[in-house]
N, C-alpha and C positions, 0 to 999 in steps of 0.2 A: 466591542466585537460585533461582527456582522449578524450573528445569531440574535444577540440582544437587540440590535437596531431593528431587525425585521420583526421580532416579537413585539416591539413597541408599536409598530404599525398594526399588527393583527389585534393586539389588545385594545388599541384605540378604536378599532372597528367592531369591538364587542365579541371577538372570538374567545372561546374558552382557552384558558392558559394551561398548557400541558407541561410547562417547565422547560428547562434548558437541555435536558438529556436527549441525545440522539439515540434512536433505536432502529435496528434492522432485524426484524423477526426471521430467524433462519428456519426454513422448512426442512423436513427429512430429505427431500429430493435435492436440496442445495448441498447438504452434507454428503450425500451419496455421489453427486456429481464431482465434488471436490476430491473425494476419496479415489474415484476413477481417474481423475486428472493426475493425482499424485502417483498413481500406479502405472501411468501411461508409459513411462520410461523406466523399466526395471533396471536396478543396478546403479541408479543415480547416487553418487557418493557411496556406492557399495551397499545400499540398503533398499530392499524391496518393500519395506514396511511403511505404509502410508502414515502411520502414527509417529514415524521418526521425526526428530526435531528439525524444523526448517525455518528459514527466514524468507519472507516475500520481499522482493525488490521491484518497485514499480517506477521505472525511469521515465515514463511518458508523461505528457501533459498536453492538453489541446492547444495551449498557448506556448509556442516554442521558447519564448523568453523565460518561462517558468521551469524549463528543463535543466537540471543539473548535468554536468559533463558525464557522458557514459563511462569515461575512464575512472572518474571518481566513484561512480556506482560500482564498477567492477572491483575497485580497490576495497570498498566496504564489503562487497561479497566475498572477496578473498579473506578478509579479516574475520568475517563471521564463519566462513568454512573452517578456518584454522581453529575455531572454538567449537567445532562439531555441528554446525548448522548447515544443512543442505541448502543450496540456493535455488529458489523458485522465482523465476522472472515472470511478471505479469504486465499486461498492457492490452490495449484495444488492437483490432486488426490494423488500424491506421498507424499504430505505433510500432509495428513489427520491426521497422528499420532501426529505431533507437534501441529497442530491446535486443535485437541481434548485435548491435554495436557493443552493448554491455557483455553479452554472452561471448563474443569474439575476444574481448579483452580479459575475461576471467581466466585464471590459471587452472581452475578445476572444473569438474562436471557441473552442469547447470541444467535445470529443467525449464525450458522456454515454453510458457503457456500463452504467449501473446496471441490475441484473437481467438482464444479457445474457451473463454469463460463467459458465462452470463453474469449479470450483477449478483444473482443469488449464489452462484458457485464461487465467485470472487470473494464475496462476503464470508462464505464458509472457509475458504482458503485462509483468509486473513484471521478469522476467529481461531483457527488451529495453529497459527504461526507463533513462534517464540518472539518474533519481531517483524514489523512491517517498516520498510524504509521507502518513502515515497516523496515525490515532489509535492508542492502545494497545489493540489488538484482534487477532484472529486474522490479519488481513491483514499486520500487522507481522511476525509469525512466518513467514508465507509468503514475504514479501520476504527475510527472513533466510535461509530455506531455499533460495532460488534465487540468493542472494548479490547481490541488487540493492542498491545504495546507498540508504539510507533515512534519513528523519527521522521519529521516532516521538514524537507529541505525547501526553504523559502528563497525565492529569487532575490538578488541584492536590491531590486527596486520594489520588492513586495512588502507587505505590512503584516508581520506575524501577530500583532495584537488584534488586528481586525479579522484575519482569515484563519489563523491556526485553531485547532480544536481547543475547547475551553479547559479541559482537564490537562493541565500543564505538567502533572506528575507522570501520567501514563503516556502522554503524547508530547514529545519534546520537539519544539520548533528550533531549527538552526538556520542561520543565514551565513552561507559561505562567503569568503571574500570575493569581491568582483574580480573577474579574470583580466 
């Protein structure tokens, strides 16, 4: 795994070994920002309560080849909504189009937060989520760092052993069939 490979380099250079766990310390202002974002659209899935159970779907990735089909993300969102989880879509401002494509294909209400989060508020959103579904991108590692249960969709040409989070119980890597 890439984390272990990079730690080999830092250890060889004499750096103190802090272990394999990723950590993102959440500050109160991160949690407050996430709560405000969740309340931004009252009535999403009929619930104004920011503590309502939700799943974050993060369909973007800086490398387009790492992006799973928006229709597939929408189908997962519909499946999760049928099980009582509101859908919260996240992504960067540059990923607004791919996030909108997922929202457009969803059958139910969706809270679109593309381009509206900082790294801290995104981490807090993930920390409060029942599940995070993301491509193999930085968001997957942020979910791992806040210990949010996640499914990481790895591109068919990707390497889940090398890039997926190390905790394979909490973070499941899946490789969909090539289109």
